[in-house]
C-alpha positions in Angstrom: 30.7 18.1 42.4 29.4 15.9 45.2 28.6 12.2 44.4 25.1 12.7 45.7 24.5 15.2 42.9 25.5 12.8 40.1 22.8 11.4 37.9 22.3 7.7 37.4 24.0 7.9 34.0 27.0 9.8 35.5 27.4 7.0 38.1 27.2 4.4 35.3 29.9 6.2 33.4 32.1 6.2 36.4 31.4 2.5 36.9 32.4 1.8 33.2 35.6 3.7 33.9 36.5 1.8 37.1 35.3 -1.7 36.1 36.4 -3.9 33.2 33.8 -5.2 30.7 31.2 -2.5 31.0 30.4 -0.5 27.8 29.5 3.2 27.6 26.4 4.3 26.0 22.8 5.0 26.8 21.5 1.7 25.5 24.0 -0.2 27.8 22.9 2.1 30.6 19.3 1.1 30.2 20.3 -2.6 30.2 22.3 -2.0 33.3 19.3 -0.4 35.1 17.2 -3.4 34.3 19.8 -5.9 35.5 20.4 -3.8 38.7 16.6 -4.0 39.4 16.8 -7.8 39.0 19.9 -7.9 41.3 18.0 -5.9 43.9 15.1 -8.4 43.8 17.6 -11.2 44.4 19.1 -9.4 47.4 15.6 -9.1 48.9 15.0 -12.9 49.0 16.0 -15.2 51.8 19.3 -17.1 51.8 17.5 -20.4 52.1 15.4 -19.8 48.9 16.7 -21.0 45.6 14.1 -19.2 43.6 12.3 -15.9 43.5 9.7 -13.9 41.6 10.5 -11.0 39.3 7.8 -9.3 37.2 5.4 -12.3 37.6 8.0 -14.9 36.5 9.8 -17.4 38.7 13.6 -17.5 38.4 16.2 -19.7 40.0 19.0 -17.7 41.6 22.3 -17.8 39.6 24.0 -15.9 42.4 23.5 -15.9 46.1 21.7 -13.3 48.1 24.9 -12.2 49.7 26.6 -11.9 46.3 23.8 -9.7 45.1 24.0 -7.5 48.2 27.8 -7.2 47.6 27.1 -6.3 44.0 24.7 -3.6 45.0 27.2 -2.2 47.4 29.9 -2.3 44.8 27.6 -0.6 42.2 26.9 2.2 44.8 30.7 2.7 44.9 30.9 2.7 41.1 32.5 -0.7 40.8 31.1 -4.1 39.9 32.2 -7.7 39.2 31.4 -8.0 35.5 31.5 -11.8 35.6 28.6 -12.0 38.1 26.8 -9.1 36.3 27.0 -10.9 33.0 25.7 -14.1 34.6 22.6 -12.3 35.9 22.1 -10.4 32.7 22.1 -13.6 30.6 19.5 -15.1 33.0 17.2 -12.1 32.1 18.0 -12.6 28.4 19.9 -9.3 28.2 23.1 -9.4 26.1 26.0 -7.4 27.5 
């Protein structure tokens, strides 16, 4: 099957297989989606800004804009740096 036909959950399962630290399961997938949305928001901010708004709250960036863009590219390729992912998840208050 072509990659473009995979569901988001299928892609998450592949990411779990290819990256250390990620756990399988639907609950973990839902957490991942929330963190990915947060990472996307970071990637859309300017490099010079140390803070950004996400769901009407102001956050200080724990990772740089370029790191977030690299993470999104990696996620698209079903890989991700778990250390950076965990750092962002903890900032949101999500336990991984």
